[in-house]
Each structure stands twice: as structure tokens, then as C-alpha cells.
N, C-alpha and C positions, 0 to 999 in steps of 0.2 A: 781851458787850462789855468790852472794855477801857478805850475811853476816852469821852468825852464828846464833844460837836459835834456838829455837824447833817449834815457828811456823810461819808460813810463812804469810809475808802481802801483799795483794794486793790490789791497789789503784782502783778505781772506777773513770775513768775521763771523761771530755767533755762537749760539751757546757752547757749551764743552760739549764734548763727544758725537755733534753729532759729524763729524767726517773731514771737516778740516784740515787734518793734518795726511787723510788720507789724497782729498782732492787735490794738498799741495806737493806731496812724494808722487802721485800719480801725471801730474803737469811737470814736474821736472826731475822727476827720476832721481832727488835726492831723499836716502835714510831718513825720516824721523820717525819718533818715538809715535808709536797708535796705540793707544790702551783705551779701556773704558774707564776712566774715572777723569773727575774735574779737574782743569787745568795740570792733563799731560802737558801741554806747552805750556814753558814758563815767560821763557824768553821768545821773542818772536823769530820764527825761521825764515832765509831772505834765500832763493835762488830762482831762477831762471826758467821760464817756457819760453819754447821755441815756436813761434804761430805763423804757418805760410802764410805769403805776402800775398793780396788776393791779385795782384798781376804776376803773369810768367816773370822769373828772373830775363833779365835782359840780355843774359848771355846766351839765351837762345837765339836773338836775333843777331848776336856779334858770329854766334856758331855758321849761322846760313848765311851771314855775307862772308865772311872769309871761305867759306867752301865753294860759295858761289863764284869767287876769285879764283878758289884754284889752291891757295895757298897753301891749305891747311888740312890733313885729314885728322881727323879725330876717332876714336872709342868711343863705348857707351858704356863706360864700369859705372856713372851715377845718371842713368838714363839720359845723357845725351847731355848734360850741364857741362861748363869747362870754366864755370868763375872758380876761384880761389875764394872762400870765404872767412873770413878773420875771426867772427862771430857766426854760429849758428853753423848752419850747413845749406848747401843746394842738390834735390834729389829730382831728376825729371824736369828740371824747369822750375821747380816749385822753391821757393827761395825762402827761408824759417827764417825769421827774424825775432828778436827777444823783445820779453816783456818780463819785467820786474814782478817776483810775488809775493807779499810776506803774509805768513801765516801766523796773524797774532792768536796771543793765548786767550782760553777762552773766556766769553763776559757771562754774567750775572746778574741777573736782576738789581739795579741799586747801585751799580757801577758811581754811576755821578756824586754818590754819595759817600765812595771810600769801600763798598762790598767788594769782593775777590781780589782781584788786585787795582780795582778804581781807578782811578785815574792816570797810573801806567799803561791800564791797555788803550784808554783815550789817546793818550799821547804818540803811541804808538802809529795812532790812524793818523798821524797829521800830514804825514809824507808821503800820502798816498794821492792818487788820483781821482783814485776810485776804489768804490768795497764792494765785494762782491762776498754777500751774507750767505753763508750753507747751511740751509736746515733741514729736518729733518721729517720728511713730507708723509711718512712711515709709522709717525707716531709712537718710536719704540724708546722717547727719552721724558722725561719730566721738564718740569720748569728751570730745574738747577741742573740740568745735564745726564742726571743719571738714570740708568737702562730701567725700565719698567718692566720688563719680562713680560709682559703681554701683550697680546696681536689688539691693535689699535680697529673698532669701527673706520665706517670713512667721515662720519661727523667729529669722532675725536679725533681723526687725524688733521683734518680742515682745520677746527679752533684750533691743534697746539702748534700748526705751521702759520698759521695766522697770528697765534698771539706773540710768534718767534720773533717774524716781522714788528711787529709794533713793538714789542719791550726795547728792542735794538734803536727803531729813531726816536721812541719815550727817552733811553738812556740819553741818547745823542743832544737831544733838545736841551734835556736835561744841563747836561753840561756846558751847553754853550747859554744857558739863561742863566748860569753860575756867572759865566765869564762876564757878561752884562752888567747883572746885578752889581757887581762889584766896584763897578765906575759909572753908576744908572746915573748918578745927579751932574757926573758931568756930560755926559752924553743928552741930558737933558737940556741944559746950560747951552749945549753948542745947537741943538736943534731952533733952541727959543734966538740965539745971535748971530747964527751964519745959518738958518733955514737947513734944506737936505743937504746939500754940499757938504757944510761942516759935519751933520751926521755922520753921513757915510766915510768922512774921515775918521770921525770918530770909531765906528765900527772895525774900520780898514785897522786901524791901531792897538785895540782891545784885541783884534781875533789874528793877527798878522803870525803869532806862532803858531795858527793852526793850518798857514799858508793862504788867508784870504789875500784878495788884491781888491784893488780899487772898482774894478768890471764887476768883480763877485759883489761886494758890499750893495753896487749900485743897484744891480740884476737883482738881491734880496730885496730891497729897501722897496724897489719899482712894486714887486711882487705883494710886498707885505702892505703895501699904501692901496694896493687895491682890496685887500679884507679888511682895513682900517684907515680908514681916513681922516679921522678924528686926530689931528695936529697937532689942536691948540692948547693941551695942557698936558705936554709930556712928562711933566714931573710926576702928575698921579696917574698915569698907568701901571694897569696892576698887571700881576704876574700872568695871567689870564692873555692881557693884549701882549704880553712883551714874551710869552710862549710862541705867539703867532709869530714873530720877527724873528726868534729862535729860529722856529720851523723853518721859515723862508731861508734862513740863510742855512742849514744846513743842508735843505735838497740841493743847493749851489754849489757848497762845500765839498760833500761829500756824495756825489751821486751813489744808491745802492743798487744792487742788481743781484738776483735770488738766483740762486742755484739750491732745486727742488732735488736736493739728495737722500740717496735712498729708494729713488724713482724705481727700482726693479722692486721693491717691498712695498708699495703705495696700498692701501687698496681700492678697489676698483669705483674710479670715477673723481677720486679725490687730484690728481694732475689735474683733466678737466676742466673741473670747479677753479681751482688757484692759477691757473691760465686765463680763467675770463676776467678774475676780480684783481689780479697782482700784474704791475705793468714789470716789467723787466725781467720776466719769470723762465725759466727753462729748466724741465726735466735732466738728473743728472745722475749717473752712476759711478760715481768716486772709485769703491771697489774693485768697479769690474772693466777702467779704465786702468787701474794701478795693474791686476790682473795681464790683461793683454800686454800693457807694456812692456813687463819680468816677461813673459812667454814670449814676446816679438827679439827681448834682448838676448833670453837663453836660444834662439836659434830655433824654437817649435813650429812660431807662426810668421806669417809677413802681413804684419798691419800696421797702418797710416791711420794714425791720429784723428777722429772724428769722424770715420767712414762708420758704415753700418754692419761690414763685414771682414773676414780676414780669411786667407790662406793657410791651412798646414803646409810644414815646408819636410818635417821628420818624421813621419812617422813612427816608426823602426825603435828610433830611440824613448818616444814613450810607453810607459806603462800604463794600463789600464784606467786607474785612477786620473791621472794626468790627461786621456782622450776625453774620459767623462765629465772633467770639470771645463775643459774646451768647449766641449759641446754644449754643458749650459752656459757658458761665456758666450756662445753663438748665437742662441735661443734669445738674450737678453738684450745682445746690442741690434737684432734684426726685429725684436718687439718695442724698443725705446728708439730705434731710426742712428743708434751711435748710444755713445754714452753720455753725450752733453758738454762735455769739459771743453773739447776744442770750440767749439758752436757756442758756446758762451764767451771764452775768452776773445775770441775773434769779434764778436756783436760789441764785444766791451771797447774794445781797442781800436777798429776800425769804424764802425756806426758812431756808437756815444761817444765817445773822446775823437772822432771824426782826425784818425792817424792816416798819413800814405810814407810810405815809404821811394826815398829817392837814394840813387849812389852817386858819390861825388868819387872824381877818377884827375887823374893826372897828365893822361893821354885823352884826347877826345876822339882819337880815331882806332887806336888798340882796346881804349877802356881799363887801361892799366893804371896803378899806381908807379911810384918811382922804383920800383923793384921787379916791375914786371908783373906783379898779381895782377889778375883780370878782377874786375868788379870786386875788389876786396872788401869794402864797405857797403854795408846796406842799412841807415838810417831810418829810424823811424821817426819821423817829425808833425808838428802840425800840420791840416789841409791850409793850404794859401800861404806856405812859408814862401819868404823872397831869397834870391839868390845871396847876399848880404848874407844873411840870418843863414843860412846853411854852413857860409866859409865861414863864419865866428863858432859852428858846431864841430869844424874840423880843426880850426886853432884860431886863439883870438887875433894873429898876427894876418893870418891872409882874410881877416872882420876886417881890420883895418889898414889896411892896406890892398882892396879890394877896387879891383879897374873895369873887368867885364868878366863875363861867365861864357862859356860857350855849352849850347846844348849838346852833347852825345848824339844823338838821333839824328835831330836836321843839322848841322854844324853850326847852326844860324848864332852871331853874338847877341845876347843878351844881357840889359843893363842889371843893377842894383836891385830892384826892383821889381824886377820879372816873375814873379810867381809860379814854383812849380804845380806838374802833375803827378797824378800817383805814377813810379813807375818809371822817372826822368832820370838820365844820367847828364851831370854837370862836369866839366870843366871849370876850375876857377883860376884867373889870371889876378897876380897879386904882385902889389910892388917888395 
């Protein structure tokens, strides 16, 4: 984890015209410019995607308890959910929590030397906890992001996809290498005078603007040391050695996950090959997801993002073209087993970034805030977070004056260092 804060930021990156803006629009339902030319996106678009938490909302347990006691009767307007989310929503006890997406302007090879938007692009990534690289697995664009207008073969599509992944990591490595070389004589002296500790502190100072922490620099150095064990003359290290160091830092600073977009158009065999050779690769169809979510918003279908099917709701009001279009979409999601977008976001947020969802409340019995709202807040936090740290995320005064916590499920009193689990409800007592 690079940065504190309650909301995870995931950057969407990649070549122009591979579908980043479509991915963003489909995930957030925020209208953005989508066009077939490089740099359609100049300034980054920022919005929230709402991802279902993996544990059912605690309001299910609360409802069961209240009904068992015979105190309250509820309707089923939201599939049974009785909470009042301040952010996001809850349907059928599926609590949707926010994740910030940043759609960064298209990258072209040579950005680290100033091509395209250059360092403006790279700087936009500095505040992100992880990157999703959207690539074109159908081979419909060239290296600059221009549409080719030709049908790619399996070999061409694979080669193009792998080159897209490689050029992004190469650009990030070159960017970090440039920052290291600017102050390298001082870094070499720190190694000589202070050893590893002084050197990792140098790395943190040089890269603090990118969100580098002491822990990230230490992990990066350890990985580098396994590949390059000669620390006797760091002032003579070649660019190739420093590139190994830059690459190690990049892997820890900018974890990259690959969205294989246009998967519905990929030549046969491409997706299987890429899944075998690329870690963190998930096939996607952003265009399909956007169309389904717009159809759901218009009331034509009942569609839950991430599902491999949907139900028609209003056939009578649809024309023949709309029915035909929905038929095509149904075939796509069945073939791909979903559109891939929600699967990827879920994987990044909960598996790789290791986040959990906790629910701070002011009443440990009714699970409400001071205004009587049921479970209004669902915080996405780092796994292993302690009770006092949760208090600080609610308000700094609660953290400073922390006395004790109460587990809302067990009513057990917990201390400041108590580690919370996914789905926990916590009452905070403070001075």
C-alpha cells in the first residue's frame, strides 16, 4: 500500500484508441469523449466505479435479528436490504463500495523522452495505487494507436498485444531511470558511506513524488540485489544495471494488471495464449459492458455488472434493431462468461491490493449513526487494519481520543490494536 486514504485510485492506461475511455465510461457511467483518434482524452477523467463487496452487507444479519425479535417488519423494495448507504448502494444485501478510476490520456512510445504528453502523462499516474493497462487483443490499432482497418491474424494480434504491454513497462522503467540518474552520484556516495539503509533512504527521497515509501524502496532494493549482487562500485554501475533497479522499483510502485479489451473480436487462440504468458491478464469487452449498462439504465434489461447473462424487461417498447442488438450482446457475454470489467476490478481491489470492507457505527446495537441511519458508511481499507486506524479514517479526533472499540456482531470490547476482518461492524468510543 503506497498511500493512506479511504478510496483506492486505479489508473487506466495504455495506447490511444484501445478502449480506455470506453472502459471508464462502462465502469462509472460517466459520459466521456470516445473517438478514433489519439489523445481524445487530454486531461484525465476521474470517476467512481462501485464494486460489490465480497461479504454480504451486515444489514442482512441486522434484519434477521430485528425480525426474529418481532420488533420490526420490513418490505423487500431493495431485495431485502435495509441499510442507508451514504455512498454507493445496497441491493439484495450486495453492498457496492467505491473505487476511484482515473482515465489517463493516451500514451505513445517515447513518453519518457517527452513524446505525446510526455511527463504530464507519467505524472498523472503518481497518485494511483495500481494500474490497469487496457490493450487491444483484436489487433485493430497500430503502435501509435491509429486504427489499421485490417483484420489481424492470430500471430499479428498476439505480437501487437505483447508489444503494448512491453512498451508501457519500458516507458515507466525509462522514466524512473531518468529520475535515478539525475542524483546518482549522491546515491552512490550514500551506498558507500551508509550501506543499504542509506541507499533505500536515497531512493525514497528521489521517488517520493511518485508515492514511494520506505517499505516499497526496501522491497525494490531486495529484489534488485538478488539480480545484481556486486555492490562494491555503485558509482560505476552502467545504465543496464540501473535499469534493473528501475524495473524493480516500477514493479513495486506501479503494479500493472492487463485488460485484454475487444476480446469479442480477438482471433481464435489469442486469448488463451495471452492468459498463458501474461500474469494478471483478464479478457474484457468494454463496449459490451457499456451497452448493457446503458440498456439497463434505460429499463430494457435487468443486468448486474459482472454477470454472464441478463433478462429482458420491456420487449414491447423495443424496436427490431434494439432486440437484434441485445441478442448480439447476449451471445457475447455468454461466450466470454461476462464482460470482464467487474471481474478485473474485483481482482485488483480485493485480491492484489488486499482490501476489506468495514462498517463504523455510533450504536453497536442498532448499527446506526447519530442520525439513525443504518450502516451508512462502508470503508474500503487495507487488510489487517487496526481499530484505532479505522477511528482516524472516520475523524482525526476519534483517533486521537480513542478509548476502546466494540465489535458490533459479538458486542465484545476491543482495543486500539485489534485487527478487523472483512465485514466487521465497529463502534468507536473516544474522549
